[in-house]
SEDREN-320477 format. One record per atom (N, C-alpha, C): x, y, z. Coordinates in steps of 0.1 Angstrom, whole numbers, plus 2048, in hexadecimal, padded with zeros to 3 digits. Layout:
<recs>
XYZ;...
</recs>
This chain:
<recs>
9AE692261;9AF69E26A;9A16A1270;99769E267;9896A126D;986697278;98B68A276;988680280;98F68328D;99C68828C;9A468B298;99E6962A0;9996A0299;9936AC2A1;9856AA2A5;97F69F2A0;97169D2A4;9686A82A1;96B6AF296;9626BA292;9556B428B;94A6B8290;93D6B228B;9346BD285;92A6B927F;9206C227A;91A6CA285;9186C3290;9126CA29C;91B6D62A1;9286D32A1;9316DD2A6;9316E929D;9316E7290;9316F2286;9256FA287;9196F4288;90D6FC289;90B703296;9106FC2A1;9107032AE;9187102AD;92470F2A8;92D71B2A7;92772629F;91F722294;91872C28C;90E733295;90672B29C;8FC7312A5;90273A2AF;90D7362B5;91473D2BF;91974B2B9;91F74A2AD;9237562A7;9187602A5;90C75B2A0;90176429E;8FC76B2AB;8FC7632B6;8F87692C3;9027732C9;90F7702C7;9197792CC;9187862C4;9177852B7;9167922AF;90979A2B3;8FE7932B5;8F27992B9;8F37A12C6;8F879A2D1;8F97A02DE;9047AA2DF;90E7A92D6;9197B32D6;9137C02D1;90B7C02C6;9047CC2C1;8FA7D12CA;8F27C82D0;8E87CB2DA;8ED7D42E5;8F87CF2EB;8FE7D72F7;9057E32F2;90A7E32E6;9107F02E1;9057FB2E0;8F97F72DB;8EE8012DA;8E98052E7;8EB7FD2F2;8E88022FF;8F3809306;8FE80B2FF;90A811305;90F809311;90E7FC310;9137F331B;91E7EB314;9297E731C;9347E0316;9307D1315;9387CA30C;9367BC30A;9437B5310;9417AA318;94C7A431F;94C79531F;95678F325;957780325;94C77932D;947780337;93C77A33F;92F779337;92D78332F;921783326;92377831C;92F777316;93376C30D;93075E312;93475C31F;93274F326;92374C325;91A755329;90C752329;90675031B;90C757311;907755304;90B7472FF;917742302;91B7352FF;91272B305;90F72D312;906723319;8F8723313;8F272F311;8E573030B;8E472A2FE;8EE72C2F5;8EE7272E8;8EF7182E8;8F77122F1;8F87042F3;8EB6FE2F8;8E4705301;8D7700306;8CD6FF2FA;8CD7092F2;8C37092E7;8C76FE2DD;8D46FC2DA;8D86F22D1;8D56E42D6;8D76E22E2;8D36D52E8;8C46D22E8;8BC6DC2EB;8AE6DB2EA;8A96D82DC;8AF6DF2D2;8AC6DC2C4;8AF6CE2C0;8BA6C82C6;8BE6BB2C3;8B76B02CB;8AF6B42D4;8A96AA2DE;8A06A12D7;8966A62CF;88D69D2C7;88D6A12B9;88A6982B0;88A69B2A2;87B69C29D;8736A12A5;8646A32A2;8626B129D;85B6B4292;8596C128E;8536CB298;84A6C52A0;8436CD2AB;84D6D22B5;8566C92B9;8616CD2C3;86A6D72BD;86E6D62B0;8766DF2A9;86F6ED2A9;8626ED2A6;85B6FA2A6;85B7012B4;85A6F92BE;85B6FE2CC;8697052CE;8736FE2C9;8817042CB;8827112C3;87D7112B7;87D71E2AF;8757292B7;86B7252BD;86372F2C5;86B7342D1;87372B2D7;87C72F2E2;88673A2DD;88C7372D1;8957412CC;88E74E2C8;88274D2C3;87B7592C0;8787622CC;87475B2D7;8717622E4;87E7682EA;8897622E7;8967682EC;8987762E6;8977772D9;8997832D2;88E78E2D5;8827892D6;8777922DA;8797982E8;87C78F2F1;87E7942FF;88B79D300;89579A2F8;8A07A32F8;89C7B12F3;8947B22E9;88F7BF2E4;8867C62EF;87E7BE2F5;8757C4300;87E7C930B;8897C230F;8927C6319;89A7D2315;89D7D3308;8A47DF303;89B7EC306;88F7EB302;8867F6304;8847F9313;8827EE31B;8807F0329;88C7F6330;8987F232C;8A47F8331;8A580732E;8A080B322;8A181931F;898822328;88E81C32D;885824336;889822345;88B816349;88D813358;89B81035C;8A4810352;8B280D355;8B37FF35C;8AA7F6358;8AA7E935E;8A57DF353;8A97D2355;8A37C834D;8967C3354;88D7BC34C;8817B7352;8857AC35B;87F7AC368;8827A1371;87A79536D;88178A36D;87A77D36B;872779377;865778376;85D773381;85076D37C;84A764383;83E75E37F;833768380;834772389;82A77D389;82978437C;834788377;83579036A;83178635F;83577A35F;832771354;82276F354;81C76F35F;80D76E360;80777A35A;80D78635D;808792358;808793349;81178C342;81278C334;80578732E;7FE77D335;7F277832F;7E778232F;7E678B339;7DC795339;7DF7A1331;7EB7A232B;7EF7AD322;7F57B8329;7F67B8336;7FC7C433D;80A7C7339;8137BD33A;8217C0337;8237C2328;81B7BB320;81C7BD312;8187CB30E;80D7D0314;8097DE311;8137E8315;8197E5321;8237EE326;82F7EF31C;8347E3318;83F7E330F;83C7E8301;8307E72FD;82C7ED2F0;82D7FC2F1;82C8022FC;82D8102FE;83C8152FB;84580C2FD;8538102FC;85A80A2EF;8528052E6;8597FF2DA;8618092D2;85E8152D3;86581F2CB;8738222D0;87681D2DC;88381F2E2;88D8152DD;88980C2D5;8928022CF;8968072C1;8A28092BE;8A680E2B1;8A18052A6;89C80B29B;897803290;8A17F928B;8AE7FD28B;8B97F4286;8BA7E728F;8B77E829C;8B77DD2A4;8AC7D32A1;8A07D929E;8957D029A;8997C828D;89F7CF284;8A37C8277;8AE7BE27A;8B87C2282;8C37B9285;8BE7AD28D;8B57AE296;8B07A329E;8A8799295;8A179F28B;899797282;8A378F279;8AE795274;8B878E26C;8BF783274;8C2786280;8C977C289;8BF77028B;8B377328F;8A9768291;8A7760285;8A6766279;8A475E26D;8B075626A;8BC75C26D;8C875426B;8C9748274;8C574A281;8C573F28B;8BB734286;8AF739281;8A572F27C;8AB727270;8B172F267;8B672825B;8C171E25F;8CA723268;8D571A26C;8D070D273;8C570F27B;8BF704282;8B96FA279;8B26FF26F;8AC6F6265;8B66EF25D;8C16F6259;8CB6F1251;8D36E6259;8D56E8266;8DC6DF26E;8D46D226F;8C76D3271;8BF6C7272;8BF6BF265;8BF6C6259;8C06BF24C;8CD6B824A;8D86BF24D;8E66BA24B;8E86AE254;8E46AF261;8E76A526B;8DF698268;8D569825F;8CD68D25C;8D3685250;8DD68A24A;8E368423E;8EC678241;8ED66E239;8F566323B;90466623A;907672234;915675232;91C676240;91567724A;91A678258;92366B25B;91E660256;924653259;933652255;936657249;944656245;94D662247;94666D24B;94E67A24D;95467A25B;94C674265;950676273;95066927A;959667283;95965C28D;94E65F297;94B65529F;9416572AA;94765F2B5;93F6682BA;9426702C5;9356742CC;93667B2D8;92A6802DF;9226892D6;9296912CD;92269A2C5;91A6932BA;91E6872B6;9156812AC;90867C2B2;90767B2BF;8FA6782C5;8F16842C3;8F66902C4;8EF69C2C2;8E969D2B4;8F16992AA;8ED69B29C;8E768E296;8E468429D;8DF677298;8D1679292;8CF672287;8C367227F;8B8669286;8AB66C285;8A1664289;89D665298;89465D29D;89065D2AB;89B65B2B5;89A6612C0;8A565F2CA;8A26522D2;8AD64B2D6;8AB6402DF;8AB6462ED;8A763E2F7;8A7643305;8B5647309;8BF640305;8CD643308;8D1650303;8CE6532F6;8D165F2F0;8CA66B2F6;8BE6692FA;8B6674301;8BD67730E;8C166C315;8C766E322;8D4676321;8DC673316;8E867A314;8E6689312;8DB68C30A;8D869A307;8D46A1313;8CB69A31B;8C76A0328;8D36A3331;8DC69A332;8E869C33A;8F06A7335;8F26A8328;8F96B3322;8F26C1325;8E56C1323;8DE6CD326;8DF6D1335;8DD6C833E;8DF6CB34C;8ED6CF34F;8F76C934A;9046CD34D;9076DB348;9036DE33C;9056EC337;8FE6F6340;8F16F3344;8EA6FD34C;8EF6FD35A;8F46F235F;8FA6F336D;9066FC36D;90D6FD362;918707361;913715362;90871735B;90272535B;8FC728369;8F571F36F;8F072237C;8FA722387;90571A385;91071B38F;91672938E;91872E382;91E73C381;914746387;906744384;8FC74D389;8FC74D398;8FD74139E;8FD73F3AD;9097473B3;9147463AD;92074D3B2;91E75C3B1;9197613A6;91876F3A4;90D7753AC;90276D3AE;8F77713B7;8FB7733C5;9037693CA;9077693D8;9147713DB;91B7753D0;92777D3D1;9267893C7;91D7913C9;91B79D3BF;9287A63C0;92B7AC3B5;9367B53B5;9337C23BB;93C7C93C1;93A7D53C8;9347E03BF;9387DF3B2;9337E93A8;9247E73A5;91E7DC3AA;9107DA3A6;9067E23AE;90B7EB3B6;9017F43BC;8FA7FC3B1;9017FE3A6;8FB80439A;8F77F8390;8EA7F738E;8E57EC386;8EB7EC378;8EE7F8373;8F57F9366;9017F0365;9097F0370;9157E8371;9127D9371;9077D6378;9037C8379;8FF7C336B;8F77CB364;8F27C7357;8FE7C634D;9087CF34F;9137CF346;91B7C3348;91D7BE354;9257B2357;91E7A5353;9117A4356;90A798354;904797345;9007A233F;8FA7A1332;8EB79D334;8E479D329;8D6799329;8D478B32D;8DB782328;8DA77332B;8DF770339;8EA77633D;8EF77334A;8E5778355;8DF784352;8D578935B;8C978035D;8C577A351;8BA771351;8BD76535A;8C975F358;8CD753360;8CD75636F;8D3762372;8D4766380;8C6768386;8BD76E37F;8B0770384;8A8762386;8AA75937D;8A474C37E;8A974538B;8B674638D;8BC740399;8B77473A5;8B67543A5;8B175C3B1;8A37583B4;89A7573AA;88C7543AC;88A7463B1;89373D3AD;89272F3B1;89572D3C0;89D7373C5;8A27363D3;89A73E3DC;8917473D7;88A7503DF;87D74A3E5;87A74D3F1;86E74A3F7;8677573FB;85B7593F5;8557663F6;851768405;84C75E40B;847760419;85275A423;85776242C;86175E435;85D760443;85E75544B;85A756459;86475E461;85F76546B;86976D473;86376E481;86C77048B;868772499;85F77E49A;863789493;85C795494;857799486;84D7A2485;8477A6479;8527AE470;8527AB464;85B7B245B;8567C1459;8497C245B;8437D045A;8487D8466;8487D2472;84D7DA47D;85C7DD47C;8637D3477;8727D5475;8747E046B;86B7E1460;86C7EC456;86A7F945D;8607FA465;85E80746D;86A80B475;87080147C;87B804484;88780847C;889802470;894806467;892814463;88681745F;883825459;88482F464;88082C470;88183647B;89083847F;89882D47E;8A682E481;8AD837477;8A983646B;8AF83E460;8AB84D462;89F84F466;89A85D469;8A3863474;8A585B47F;8AD86048A;8BB862486;8C185947E;8CE85B47A;8D0867470;8C6869468;8C687445F;8C5882466;8BF882471;8BE88F479;8B4899473;8AC89E47C;8A38A9478;8978A4471;88C8AC473;87F8A946D;87D8B3461;8748AE458;8718B644C;8688C2450;8688CC447;85F8D744A;8508D244A;8488D8452;83A8D4453;8318DF450;8248DC44D;81A8E544A;8118E7456;80B8F3457;8018F5461;7F48EF45E;7EE8E7467;7E28E0464;7D68E9463;7CF8E9458;7C28F1458;7B78EA45F;7AD8F2463;7A18EC469;7958EE460;78C8E5460;7808E5457;7748E245F;7698EA45C;75D8E8463;7568DB45F;7588D7453;7538CA44E;75D8C3446;75C8B6444;7678AF43D;7688B442F;7748B842B;7778BD41D;7778B2413;7748B5407;7768AB3FC;7858AB3F9;78A89F3F5;79889E3F1;7998993E3;7A08A03DB;7A289C3CD;7B189B3CA;7B588F3C6;7C388C3C3;7C488B3B3;7CE8923AE;7D189039F;7DF88B39E;7E087F39A;7ED879398;7F287B389;7FC882387;80188537A;809879374;80B879367;81386F361;82087435B;82B870360;83887335A;83B881359;838889363;83A898363;84689B36C;85289D367;85D89F36F;85F8AE373;8648B137E;8668BF382;8708C6379;8798BF373;8838C536A;87C8CB35E;8718C535A;8698CA34E;8618D6352;85A8D535E;8518E0362;8598EC365;8668EB36A;86E8F636E;8758FD362;8748F7356;8798FE34B;87390C349;87A916345;875923343;875928335;86A92832E;85C927333;858918335;84E91733E;84A909342;840903338;8418F6335;8378F032D;82A8EE335;82A8F0342;81F8EF34B;81D8FB353;81A90734D;819914354;80E91435E;80390D35C;7F890D366;7FC906373;8028FA371;8078F237D;8128FA384;81A90137C;825909383;81F91438B;81491A385;80E92538D;80792039A;801914399;7FB90E3A5;80690B3AF;8129073AB;81C9043B4;8229113BA;82291B3B3;8289283B8;81E92E3C2;81192C3C1;8079333C8;80092A3D3;80591E3D5;7FF9153DE;80A90E3E6;8079033EC;8118FC3F4;8188F23EB;8248F43E8;82B8EB3DF;8388E53E5;83D8DA3DF;8478D23E5;8538D13DB;85E8D73DE;8698D83D5;8718CC3D3;8708C23DD;8778B63DD;86E8AA3DF;8648AA3D7;85A89E3D7;8608943CD;8608873D2;86687C3CA;85D8703CC;85D8683C1;85585C3C2;85B8513CA;8548463CD;85983B3D4;85B82F3CB;8588313BE;85B8263B4;85C82D3A7;85B82439C;85C82A38E;850825386;84582138C;83A81C384;82D82238A;823824381;81782C385;80F825390;80D81838F;805811399;80C8103A6;8198103A6;8218113B3;81F81F3BA;81E8293B1;81B8373B7;80E8373BD;8048313B7;7F78303BD;7F78293CB;7FE81D3CA;7FF8153D7;80681D3E2;8118233DF;81882A3EA;8118363EF;80A83D3E6;8028493E9;7F68453F2;7EF83A3EF;7E38373F6;7E582E402;7F0826402;7F281C40C;7FF81F415;806829411;81282E419;81C82341C;81F81C412;82A812413;830810405;83C80A405;8438083F8;83E7FB3F1;83F7FB3E4;83E7EE3DD;84A7E63E0;84A7D93DB;8577D23DC;8617D83D3;86D7D43D4;8787DA3CD;8797D63BE;8717CC3BA;8747C63AD;8697C83A2;85C7C93A6;8517C939C;8457D13A1;83C7D4398;8307DB39C;8287D43A6;8217DB3AF;8197D53B9;80D7CD3B2;8097D13A6;7FE7CA39F;8027BC39B;80F7BA399;8147AC396;8157A33A2;81B7A83AC;81F79F3B7;81679F3C3;80E7A93C5;8077AB3D2;7F87AE3D1;7F27A93C6;7E47AB3C4;7DC7A33CE;7E17993D4;7DA7903DD;7DC7953EC;7E479F3EE;7E67A43FC;7DA7AA402;7DA7AC40F;7D07B4416;7D67C2418;7CC7CC418;7D17DA418;7C77E2422;7CD7EC428;7C57F6430;7CA80342B;7C4808420;7C981441A;7BF82041B;7C382B417;7BC838419;7AD837415;7AA833409;79B833406;79382B40F;79881F413;79081741D;78F81E42A;79982442F;79982B43C;78F83743C;79083F431;78784A42F;77884642F;77583B428;768835428;763830435;76B82843C;767821448;76682B454;770834455;77183D461;76A84A45F;76984F453;76585D451;75A85F447;754854441;749855439;74B85B42B;75785A426;75A85F419;75685640E;75385B402;7518533F6;75D8553EE;7628493E9;76F84A3E1;76D8463D3;77584D3CA;77384C3BC;78184B3B5;7828423AB;78F8403A4;78C842395;79484A38E;79284D380;79F84B378;79E84236E;7AA840365;7A583B357;7AB84134D;7A783D33F;7AF83233A;7AF827341;7B681B33D;7AD80F341;7B180333C;7A97F7340;7AC7F334F;7A27EE356;7A47EB364;7AE7DF366;7B07D735C;7B97CC35D;7C77D035D;7CA7DB358;7D87DF357;7DE7E1365;7E97DB368;7EF7DA375;7E67D337F;7DC7CC37B;7D27C6384;7CB7CF38D;7C87DB388;7C17E5390;7B37E1393;7AD7D838B;7A07D438E;79F7CC39B;7AA7C639F;7AB7BF3AC;7B07C93B7;7BA7D13B4;7C17D93BE;7B87E53C3;7B27EC3B9;7AB7F83BD;7A07F63C7;7977EB3C5;78D7E93D0;7937E43DD;79F7DD3DC;7A57D93E9;7AA7E53F0;7AE7EF3E9;7B37FB3F0;7A88043F6;79B8003F2;7908073F8;7878103EF;78A8113E2;7828193D9;7758123D7;76A81B3D8;75D8163D6;7588183C7;75C8233C1;7578273B4;7638273AB;76481F3A1;76F81F398;76B821389;77282A382;76F82E374;77B82B36C;77B820364;78581C35B;77F81C34D;787817343;782813336;778807339;76C807333;767810328;76081C32C;75F81F33A;75882C33D;75F838336;76D837336;77584032E;77A839322;77C83F317;78483930C;792836311;79882B30C;7A5829310;7AE83430A;7B7839313;7C084430F;7B885130C;7AC852312;7A485F310;7AC86A317;7AC876311;7B4881315;7B0886323;7BA88B32A;7B988F338;7AE89933A;7AD8A3331;7A48AE333;7968A9333;7928A032A;78489B32B;782891336;78C889339;78B880345;789887352;792891354;791899360;7838A0361;77F8A6356;7728AD356;7668A4359;766898353;75C88E356;75D88A364;768888369;76A884377;76488E381;76789B37E;7618A5387;7528A5387;74C8A237B;73D8A137A;739896384;74088A384;73C87F38D;73E88439C;74988A39F;74C88E3AD;7428983B2;73D8A13A9;7348AB3AD;7278A53B2;7248993AE;7178933B2;7198893BD;7258893C3;7278803CF;71E8843DB;71787A3E0;70E87D3EC;71687F3F9;72287C3F9;72B87E405;737885402;73F88940C;74C88F409;754884401;75B8893F6;7618803EE;7708803EF;7768743EC;7848723EA;78686E3DB;78A8773D3;78C8743C4;79A8723C1;79D8683B8;7AB8653B4;7AB8643A5;7B186E39E;7B186F390;7BF86C38A;7C0863381;7CD85F37B;7CF86636D;7D986D36B;7DC87335E;7E1868355;7DE86A348;7E386133E;7E9867331;7E587432E;7E987A322;7F887A320;80087D32B;80E87E329;81587032A;80E86532A;81485832A;81C85631D;82884F31E;83084D312;828844308;82C8442FC;83784B2F6;8338592F2;83D8622F3;83B8702F0;8408732E2;83986E2D8;83D86F2CA;8328732C1;8358742B4;82B8792AB;81F86F2A9;8228622AB;8178582AA;80D85A2B4;81185D2C0;80785F2CB;80086D2C9;8078772C4;8018842C1;7F68812B7;7F88792AC;7EE8762A2;7E286F2A9;7E68652B2;7DB85E2B9;7D28672C1;7D88702C8;7D08792D0;7C78822C7;7CC8862BC;7C488F2B3;7B98872AD;7BB87A2AA;7B18722A3;7A686D2AD;7AB8682B9;7A28622C2;79B86B2CC;7A38762D0;79E87F2DB;79C88D2D6;79F88F2C9;79E89D2C4;7A78A72CC;7B28A22D1;7BB8A92D9;7C78AD2D0;7CA8BA2CF;7D58BE2C7;7E18C12D0;7EC8B92CE;7F88BA2D6;8038BF2CC;8098CA2D0;8148D02C8;8218D02CF;82C8CE2C8;8398CF2CF;83B8DD2D5;8428DD2E0;8458E92E8;84D8F22E0;84A8FF2DF;8509092D7;85A9122DE;8599122EC;86091B2F4;86F9182F5;8769202FC;88491E2FE;887912308;89190B305;8958FF30E;8A1903316;8A28FF322;8AE90032A;8B98F9323;8C4900321;8D08F931A;8D58ED321;8D48ED32F;8D98E1336;8D08D5333;8C38D6331;8BB8CB32D;8BF8C531F;8C18CE316;8C58C9308;8D28C2309;8DB8C7311;8E98C1312;8E98B4319;8E18B3324;8E28A832D;8D789E32D;8CB8A1326;8C0897326;8C488C31C;8BE88031F;8BF875316;8B7877309;8AF88230A;8A68852FE;8AD88F2F5;8A988E2E8;8AD8992DF;8A48A52E1;8A88B02DC;8A08BD2DD;8928BA2D8;8918B32CC;8848B12C6;87C8A82D0;88189E2D6;87A8962DF;87689D2EC;87E8A62F1;87A8AE2FC;86E8B72F9;86E8BD2ED;8638C62E9;8568BE2E7;8578B12E2;84B8A92E1;8468A62EF;84F8A22F8;84B89F306;8448AB30D;84A8B630B;8448C2311;8378C530B;8358C22FE;8278C42F8;81D8BC2FF;8208AF303;8168A730A;8148AD318;81E8B131E;81C8B732C;8138C432B;8148CB320;80C8D731F;7FD8D331E;7FA8C8318;7EC8C3317;7E78BF325;7F08B932D;7EC8B633B;7EA8C2343;7F28CC340;7F08D9347;7E38E0344;7DF8DF338;7D28E4333;7C78DD33B;7C98CF33C;7BF8C7343;7BD8CB352;7C98CF358;7C88D4366;7C08E1367;7C28EA35E;7BB8F635E;7AC8F435C;7A98EB353;79A8E8351;7958E135E;79C8D9365;7988D3371;7948DD37C;79D8E737D;79A8F2387;78E8FA383;78D8FD376;782904371;7758FD374;7758F0372;76A8E7374;7668E7383;7708E638C;76E8E639A;7678F339F;76C8FE399;76690B39C;75790B397;75590638B;748906385;73E8FE38E;7438F3393;73A8EA39B;73A8EF3AA;7418FA3AD;7418FF3BA;7478F53C4;7528EF3C0;7598E53C8;7668EA3CE;76B8F53C9;7788FA3CD;7788FF3DC;76C9043E0;76C9093EE;76D8FF3F9;76B8F23F5;76C8E7400;7738DB3FB;77D8DD3F1;7848D23EC;7938D53EC;79B8CC3F2;7A98CC3F2;7AE8C53E6;7B68CB3DE;7BB8C43D2;7CA8C23D4;7CE8B53D2;7DC8B13D3;7E18AC3C5;7EB8B23C0;7F18AE3B3;7FF8AA3B5;80389E3AF;81089A3B0;8138903A4;82088E3A1;824885396;82587739B;82486E391;82585F395;83385A396;83C85D38C;84985738D;85285F383;85F85E385;86986437D;86885F36E;86D867365;86D863357;87786B34F;87E864347;88986A33F;89586E348;8A0868344;8AC86934C;8B6874346;8C187534D;8CB87F349;8D9878348;8E287E341;8F0879340;8F687A34E;900871350;90586F35E;912877360;915880357;921888358;921891365;915896368;91389D374;90989537D;90F88B384;90788138A;8FC886393;90088F39C;8F68943A6;8EB89D39F;8EF8A6396;8E68AE38F;8DC8A5387;8E189B381;8D9892379;8D088A382;8D488638E;8CC87E397;8C088739C;8C38933A0;8B989C3A5;8AF8A039A;8B48A338E;8AB8A6383;8A289A380;8A788F380;8A088337C;89587F386;897881393;88E87B39D;8848853A3;8878923A2;87D89C3A8;87189D3A0;86589D3A7;85889E3A0;8508A93A6;8468AE39F;83D8B93A5;8338B43AF;8308BC3B9;8258B93C2;8208C63C7;8128C83C8;80C8D43CD;7FF8D03D4;7FC8D83DF;7EF8D63E5;7E88E43E4;7DC8E33DF;7D48F03DE;7C98EF3E8;7C98F83F2;7BF8F83FD;7B49023F9;7A88FF3FE;79C9073F9;79E9163FB;7A391B406;7A4929408;7B292F406;7BA9283FE;7C792D3FB;7D192C405;7DD929401;7E892740B;7F5926402;7FF92C407;80C92C3FF;818929407;81F91E403;82B91A40A;833911402;840912403;8499083FC;850900406;8508F3404;8578E940C;8628E4405;86E8E540A;87A8E0403;87F8D2408;87A8CE414;87E8C1419;8798B5410;8808AA410;87B89E408;86D89940C;865897402;857892404;8558873F9;84D87C3FD;84B8723F3;83C86D3F3;8398643EA;82B85F3EA;8278593F7;8308533FF;82C84E40C;825858415;828865413;82386F41C;815874418;81086F40C;803874407;7F7870410;7F6863412;7EA85E41A;7EA863428;7F686342F;7F586843D;7F187743D;7F687F433;7F288D433;7E388F431;7DD887428;7CF888425;7C7884431;7CB879438;7C4875444;7C587F44F;7D1885450;7D389045A;7C989B458;7C789F44B;7BE8AA447;7B08A744C;7AC89A44A;79E89644E;79D89545D;7A688F464;7A588C472;7A889947A;7B08A2475;7B48AE47C;7BE8AB487;7BD8B2492;7C78B149C;7C88A44A3;7BD89C4A2;7BC88F4A8;7C28844A0;7C9888495;7CF87E48C;7D8874493;7D5867490;7DE85D495;7E1854488;7EE854484;7F184C478;7EE83D479;7E883846F;7E682946F;7F3822471;7F2816478;7FE80E47A;80580A46E;7FD808463;803803456;80880E44D;80881B451;80D825449;81C82844D;825828443;83382B445;83683A443;82F84143B;83184F439;82D857444;82F864443;82B86E44E;823879448;81A87E450;81288A44C;81B89644A;81889E440;8208AA43E;81C8B5448;8128B2451;80F8BB45C;8168B7468;81D8AC468;8248A7474;8318AF476;8348B3482;8408BB485;84D8B2486;84B8A5487;85689C488;85789247C;852897471;85288F465;86088C460;86487F45E;87287D459;87288044A;87C889447;87D88E439;886884431;88187942D;88986F426;88186841B;887863411;88085C406;88884F402;880845400;8868383FB;87E8353EE;8868333E3;88082F3D6;8858223D2;87B8193CE;87E80C3C9;87980B3BB;8828083B2;87F8083A4;8857FC39D;87E7F039C;8837E5394;8917E0398;8937E03A5;8A07DC3AA;8A97E73AD;8A67F33A8;8AF7FF3AB;8A98063B7;8B280A3C0;8AE8103CC;8B581E3CE;8AE8283D3;8B58333D8;8AE8393E4;8B683F3ED;8B18453F9;8B68543FA;8AD85D3FE;8B186B3FF;8AC87140C;8B4878413;8B088141D;8B688F41C;8B5898425;8BB8A5424;8CA8A5423;8D189A427;8DF89A428;8E789141E;8E0887419;8E787D411;8DE877406;8E58713FC;8DE8693F2;8E585B3F1;8DE8513F2;8E38433F1;8DC83C3E5;8E48353DD;8DE82E3D2;8E381F3D2;8DC8163CD;8E18083CD;8D87FF3C5;8DA7F23C7;8D37E73C1;8CE7DD3CB;8C17DB3CB;8BB7D13D4;8BF7C33CE;8C07C23C1;8C47B53BB;8D27B03C0;8DB7BA3C1;8E97B63C5;8EB7B93D4;8E27C03DA;8E47C43E8;8F17CC3EA;8F37D53E1;8FE7DE3E1;8FA7EC3E0;8FF7F53E9;8FB8033EA;90780C3EB;9058193E6;9108223E6;90B8303EA;9128373F2;90F8453F5;91384E3E9;9098543E3;90C85D3D7;91086B3DC;90A8703E7;90D87D3EB;90A87E3FA;912886401;90F88940F;914897412;90C89E41A;90F8AC41D;91A8AD428;91B8A142F;9268A1439;92E894437;93B89543B;94488A439;94087F442;93E87343D;93A867445;94785F448;94985B454;953852458;94F844453;95983B452;95782D44D;94B826454;94B827461;941820469;933826466;932834465;92583A462;920836454;92A83644A;92683243D;92182443D;92881B443;92380D443;91680C44A;913814454;90681345B;8FB817452;8FD82244B;8F3826441;8F081C437;8FA816431;8F980C426;8F280042C;8F57FC438;8EF7F043E;8E07F3440;8DD7FF445;8CF802448;8C780243B;8CC808430;8C5808424;8C27F941F;8CC7F1420;8CB7E341C;8C07DC424;8C07DE432;8B67D843A;8A87DD438;8A77EA435;89A7F0433;8947EB426;89C7EA41C;8977E440F;8927D6411;89B7CD417;8977BF419;88B7BE422;88B7C542D;87F7C4437;8727C8431;8737D442A;8667D9424;8617D0418;86B7CA411;8677C0406;8607B440D;8667AF417;8617A341E;8537A6424;8527B2429;8457B6430;8397B5426;83C7BA41A;8317B9410;82F7AB40A;83A7A3409;839796405;83278D40F;83479041C;82D789426;81F78E429;81A798421;80D79D423;80A7A2431;8147AB436;8137B0443;80E7BF444;8087C4439;8057D2439;7F87D5440;7F07CB443;7E57CE44C;7E87CB45A;7E97D5462;7EE7D3470;7E27D2479;7E17C7480;7D67C5489;7D77CE496;7CB7D349A;7CB7DC4A6;7CC7D34B2;
</recs>
């Protein structure tokens, strides 16, 4: 019977490995609240077969150790992706840029910040599964080397896999052919899925649900192998991007509210404070965890519908300073550190004699800022070790004002908040108390019942998050007190805004959840006081043009490489495009569109007027073209426009 069915030791042990992986990923996706399906099973079968063939390729201990390392990295990367998905609703993109960043510690440091989002039971379960895979692999190699094989089984292709001793050239060739055949099946399926994405994949959650972790990996490897970063074209992709964006503004109708341009006898100082993970939904709680910022917003020029252009801090800096979008898939520090730039700090220095300063209590290598920040035009940079790593905002901002007060020229200062960076847990509270002598206490005030009911956070976690925001709020008050003390308020314009969205909401009320998730605070404090609320959409792209307009006055001419518009412009298009790790959304006064750059699928989530089929298709085509053209423009290094 055994001879007839050709059951071999290899088959038995392969099925054990397959069973372990199926159980692991079934639990894995259950914890992510994503379904498990046959397509995921297909890629698990393929991946397990690939590992098993690699393990059987050579009988050298060093090769076997490499195979065990591959298995270890699979489970480690699955845990990293679990945490990543909890924050960004996306898996980590496979790319050589990000792989290179692992060596400098950037991505590892980022993922370390999110370790607490992986349930402890999954850590234990993954360890048990890995040890079981390791034990099964070692046991298989031991069993397959025994002479008992000769009388238990007839010869078959499988006995080649389990043969004892060094491999002959023929046996190695057979294993290579089997390995290639198995992976050709995987990449064939990936090719089909990549080129024929499902309509439901406008929502990345659906794509991940269908493909699974391993299927997504195969699809990304296929996509990267076929991509060419630089694409030749008859016309500039940058110019096409501008045309796309202008067409969408015309189609959207109407211009956003504008501000009256103030006049200054001498160039004013400009101070930008970029907050970390401060959502409008938190600040608008009554009572607010940031009462000082809320007071600033009530008594100065504030923007009720300010939204980011990405979901990562360095991308917020790029869009704010260079008035363009990052690419759709990864941080600008990974993919475009070698690009040429013509950004606000450089323009202010060359054309108006400003001195520029950048302050951040993190290492300059993180996100490759040590390369990017000088390219953007900053002359004076203050990172760790000038500041302690993760030094509290209050002391960082206070020290920064001391530096700015001694500037020999009008200054452009850019201060990055860090205190409210994740994780918002007791461990970081203890860290702040020990390292910075900063006491952070959970928020004690009343919470909006809607937040408790709809946030992805528990009430305890919301209170911890609000406690960190309160410390940032205290730092803002100290900053303005310091500006007053140094007599800088009378000639300094202060612009405060958030970097990116953080913490999501349940999708039962899709539009309410979307708006709560994406809106962020922004306020401009003018030296002699001014009060106005702007309700039209505003984004990071509009920051640099607005600042340059303030400096140039009525003679302002937007640089050719700026996509955003000055908030003093009467024909400013009130629209926002956000690119976040393959997820895309577009907002104007009349509609909301969301989709996936990975699948090139988009969906209208909301529209104030009924769109006919042709109008709907036109909008979705325009979004697709804008995303592709703007991605290609930055890949082609077209952001410096020659006069």
